[in-house]
VOPAGU-2260 file (C-alpha; in pm, 1 decimal, decimal comma):
REM VOPAGU-2260
SITE   aa  ch    i         X         Y         Z
SITE  MET   A    0   -1388,0     693,9    4948,3
SITE  GLY   A    1   -1352,9    1041,8    4792,9
SITE  GLN   A    2   -1024,4    1101,8    4975,9
SITE  VAL   A    3    -875,6     780,0    4841,6
SITE  ARG   A    4    -960,5     871,4    4483,1
SITE  ARG   A    5    -821,5    1220,0    4529,1
SITE  ARG   A    6    -492,3    1082,6    4667,7
SITE  ILE   A    7    -466,9     831,8    4381,6
SITE  ARG   A    8    -531,1    1108,7    4129,7
SITE  GLN   A    9    -270,0    1333,5    4296,3
SITE  GLY   A   10     -17,8    1048,4    4297,7
SITE  ALA   A   11     -82,4     973,1    3931,0
SITE  LEU   A   12     -43,3    1340,1    3839,0
SITE  ALA   A   13     281,2    1364,3    4036,6
SITE  LEU   A   14     413,7    1052,0    3863,0
SITE  LEU   A   15     316,8    1189,5    3522,9
SITE  ALA   A   16     475,2    1529,5    3595,5
SITE  GLY   A   17     797,1    1365,2    3714,2
SITE  SER   A   18     810,2    1143,5    3407,6
SITE  LEU   A   19     751,0    1438,1    3177,3
SITE  SER   A   20    1019,0    1652,2    3339,5
SITE  TRP   A   21    1268,4    1362,8    3321,4
SITE  THR   A   22    1187,0    1312,9    2952,2
SITE  LEU   A   23    1233,5    1681,4    2878,1
SITE  ALA   A   24    1556,9    1697,2    3076,3
SITE  THR   A   25    1712,3    1399,0    2897,3
SITE  ALA   A   26    1585,4    1472,2    2546,8
SITE  ALA   A   27    1843,5    1573,8    2290,9
SITE  PRO   A   28    1812,9    1931,4    2166,6
SITE  PRO   A   29    1660,4    1956,2    1819,9
SITE  ARG   A   30    1908,1    1967,2    1535,7
SITE  PRO   A   31    1886,9    2265,1    1303,0
SITE  GLN   A   32    1747,7    2173,2     963,1
SITE  GLN   A   33    1996,0    2179,3     680,9
SITE  PRO   A   34    1877,7    2336,5     354,5
SITE  GLN   A   35    1831,4    2082,6      75,7
SITE  PRO   A   36    2047,8    2142,3    -230,6
SITE  PRO   A   37    1855,6    2194,9    -554,4
SITE  ALA   A   38    1825,9    1889,3    -778,3
SITE  SER   A   39    2098,1    1878,5   -1039,7
SITE  PRO   A   40    1979,8    1846,7   -1402,0
SITE  ALA   A   41    2245,0    1579,3   -1457,3
SITE  HIS   A   42    2095,8    1369,2   -1175,6
SITE  PRO   A   43    1720,6    1430,2   -1159,3
SITE  GLN   A   44    1591,7    1309,3    -823,0
SITE  SER   A   45    1244,8    1451,7    -868,9
SITE  VAL   A   46    1042,7    1642,5   -1121,2
SITE  PRO   A   47    1029,4    2003,6   -1001,0
SITE  VAL   A   48     727,3    2206,9   -1103,4
SITE  GLY   A   49     805,3    2420,3   -1404,4
SITE  ALA   A   50    1114,2    2220,2   -1498,3
SITE  GLY   A   51     958,6    2112,1   -1826,5
SITE  GLU   A   52     783,6    1797,7   -1922,1
SITE  VAL   A   53     924,5    1447,4   -1910,4
SITE  ASP   A   54     920,8    1291,9   -2258,0
SITE  ILE   A   55     773,0     944,4   -2214,5
SITE  ASN   A   56     944,2     831,5   -2536,5
SITE  SER   A   57    1297,7     914,9   -2427,2
SITE  ALA   A   58    1298,9     957,9   -2047,4
SITE  SER   A   59    1525,8     738,5   -1840,9
SITE  ALA   A   60    1386,9     499,2   -1581,5
SITE  GLN   A   61    1509,9     736,6   -1311,6
SITE  GLN   A   62    1319,7    1028,8   -1463,3
SITE  LEU   A   63     998,9     825,0   -1492,8
SITE  ASN   A   64    1033,6     697,5   -1134,5
SITE  ALA   A   65    1050,3    1060,1   -1019,6
SITE  LEU   A   66     695,3    1123,5   -1143,3
SITE  PRO   A   67     440,6    1136,1    -858,7
SITE  GLY   A   68     291,2     792,7    -794,3
SITE  PHE   A   69     532,6     618,7   -1029,3
SITE  GLY   A   70     746,5     327,5    -926,0
SITE  PRO   A   71     937,9      48,5   -1097,9
SITE  ALA   A   72     625,1    -131,8   -1225,8
SITE  TYR   A   73     475,6     168,5   -1408,5
SITE  THR   A   74     819,8     268,2   -1532,7
SITE  ARG   A   75     880,2     -74,9   -1687,4
SITE  ARG   A   76     536,9     -67,7   -1852,6
SITE  VAL   A   77     590,1     280,2   -1998,0
SITE  ILE   A   78     932,3     189,5   -2137,3
SITE  ALA   A   79     806,1    -141,8   -2281,5
SITE  GLY   A   80     520,8      34,9   -2463,4
SITE  ARG   A   81     733,7     287,6   -2649,1
SITE  PRO   A   82     692,5     470,1   -2885,4
SITE  TYR   A   83     385,3     678,0   -2808,1
SITE  HIS   A   84     230,4     923,1   -3055,3
SITE  SER   A   85      47,9    1108,8   -2779,0
SITE  LYS   A   86      69,2    1101,5   -2402,4
SITE  ASN   A   87    -290,7     984,7   -2357,5
SITE  GLN   A   88    -189,7     653,7   -2516,6
SITE  LEU   A   89     -64,2     559,0   -2171,5
SITE  VAL   A   90    -432,7     516,1   -2081,3
SITE  THR   A   91    -574,5     395,9   -2414,1
SITE  ARG   A   92    -314,1     117,5   -2430,6
SITE  GLY   A   93    -373,2      22,9   -2066,1
SITE  VAL   A   94     -21,5     110,1   -1951,1
SITE  ILE   A   95    -144,7     314,5   -1652,6
SITE  PRO   A   96    -492,5     378,6   -1509,3
SITE  GLN   A   97    -684,8     698,3   -1582,1
SITE  ALA   A   98    -643,5     828,4   -1224,2
SITE  GLU   A   99    -265,1     797,0   -1249,8
SITE  TYR   A  100    -265,9     972,9   -1587,1
SITE  ASP   A  101    -476,8    1256,9   -1447,5
SITE  ARG   A  102    -213,7    1306,7   -1176,6
SITE  ILE   A  103      83,4    1335,0   -1417,1
SITE  ARG   A  104     -57,9    1462,8   -1747,3
SITE  GLY   A  105      79,7    1813,5   -1693,1
SITE  LEU   A  106     426,5    1673,3   -1624,8
SITE  ILE   A  107     467,9    1452,7   -1932,5
SITE  ALA   A  108     483,9    1483,3   -2310,5
SITE  ALA   A  109     518,7    1242,1   -2601,4
SITE  HIS   A  110     762,9    1395,3   -2848,1
SITE  ARG   A  111     811,5    1206,3   -3171,3
SITE  ARG   A  112    1160,0    1156,4   -3304,9
SITE  ALA   A  113    1252,5    1299,5   -3641,5
SITE  GLN   A  114    1251,8    1031,0   -3911,4
């Protein structure tokens, strides 16, 4: 019985090795990675660290959507609740949960417009 198991194991290993070599031989070579262009200030795709804070009173929907964890629902709620006197009003008014605020508080500001 030991010889039968050994032959089955050898056959399985040979099949696996053949399959692996065929896969490697037919696989496309990896494409070189292209460097990503920096985000243009005219078209903000994301909020880079150190790029300044996003003003929740005047930011566009696209700028708010670029905040980590933000999507269309939070963006609509932030815009509908304007104006804000301070950024923590996002939590006190129930616009976003505390955990979400903790994630973005260093990226946002609530600037008041001159009267």
